C-alpha positions in Angstrom: 21.7 0.0 15.2 18.0 0.6 15.7 16.7 4.2 16.3 13.3 5.5 17.0 11.5 7.4 14.3 8.2 9.4 14.2 5.2 7.2 14.9 2.8 6.4 12.0 -0.3 8.5 12.2 -2.9 5.7 11.9 -2.1 2.3 13.4 -3.1 -0.7 11.3 -2.5 -4.4 10.8 -2.0 -6.3 7.5 -1.1 -3.3 5.4 1.0 -3.2 2.2 4.5 -1.8 2.7 6.9 -0.7 0.0 9.9 1.5 -0.6 9.7 4.0 -3.5 12.2 6.8 -4.2 13.7 6.5 -0.7 10.3 6.8 1.1 8.4 4.1 2.9 4.7 3.7 1.9 2.2 2.0 4.3 -1.1 1.5 2.6 -4.4 -0.1 3.4 -4.7 -2.7 6.1 -7.2 -3.2 8.8 -8.2 -1.2 11.9 -10.8 -2.5 14.4 -12.1 -5.0 11.9 -12.5 -2.3 9.2 -10.6 -2.7 5.9 -8.9 0.5 5.0 -8.0 2.3 1.8 -5.9 5.2 3.1 -2.1 5.4 3.2 0.9 7.2 4.5 4.3 8.0 3.3 7.4 8.2 5.6 10.2 10.5 4.6 13.4 9.5 6.6 15.1 12.8 5.7 12.3 14.7 7.4 11.4 12.0 10.0 7.7 12.6 9.2 4.6 10.9 7.8 2.4 12.4 5.1 -1.1 11.2 4.1 -1.5 10.0 0.5 -4.6 9.5 -1.6 -6.9 6.6 -0.7 -6.8 3.5 -2.9 -9.9 3.0 -5.2 -10.7 -0.2 -3.4 -10.1 -0.8 0.3 -7.9 -3.8 0.9 -5.7 -5.6 3.4 -3.4 -8.7 3.2 -2.4 -7.6 -0.3 0.8 -7.4 -2.2 2.5 -4.0 -2.6 5.6 -3.3 -4.7 7.3 -0.5 -6.5 8.2 -0.5 -10.2 9.0 2.3 -12.6 8.2 5.1 -10.1 4.8 3.6 -9.3 3.3 1.5 -6.5 1.3 -1.6 -7.4 -1.4 -2.8 -5.0 -2.3 -6.4 -6.0 -5.2 -8.6 -4.8 -5.8 -9.0 -1.1 -9.0 -8.9 0.9 -11.0 -6.3 -1.0 -14.1 -5.3 0.9 -15.7 -8.6 1.8 -14.0 -10.9 -0.6 -10.6 -12.1 -2.0 -9.7 -9.6 -4.7 -8.3 -9.8 -8.2 -7.8 -6.1 -8.9 -4.5 -4.3 -9.4 -4.1 -0.6 -8.7 -1.2 1.7 -9.4 -0.2 4.8 -7.4 1.6 7.8 -9.0 3.4 9.7 -6.2 3.7 12.8 -8.4 0.0 13.2 -9.0 -1.0 11.5 -5.8 -3.5 9.4 -7.6 -4.5 5.7 -7.8 -5.8 4.0 -11.0 -7.2 0.6 -11.7 -4.6 -1.4 -13.7 -6.2 -4.7 -14.6 -6.8 -8.0 -12.7 -5.1 -11.1 -11.6 -6.1 -14.3 -13.4 -7.3 -15.7 -10.0 -8.1 -14.0 -6.7 -5.2 -13.9 -4.3 -4.5 -12.7 -0.8 -1.7 -12.9 1.9 1.0 -13.1 -0.7 4.4 -11.6 -1.2 5.2 -9.7 -4.3 8.4 -8.3 -5.7 9.3 -6.2 -8.8 12.1 -7.7 -10.9 13.5 -5.5 -13.6 
């Protein structure tokens, strides 16, 4: 069954979406032709959204996945170009850090963490 939940605070297209520790993270994307770096976290227990720290680089059409209690933002449209950078998000400290680069720029891809 489908049920209605609290609406996201900022509407966006082409964000990264991932599940981490039972919460849904919606990060980056595009709004009115502007690539975004901000993000929100949905807590289904509270039925509410919380703003999280902005990514270091604005990006849309990127891969987002969860692994080892971190989010990984990978590639995408970064500013005006296809990106190679990888960022990690720590929900405990609410911070993003650059974490290396892809061998080749990529966008509009799916990613998954396999442990």
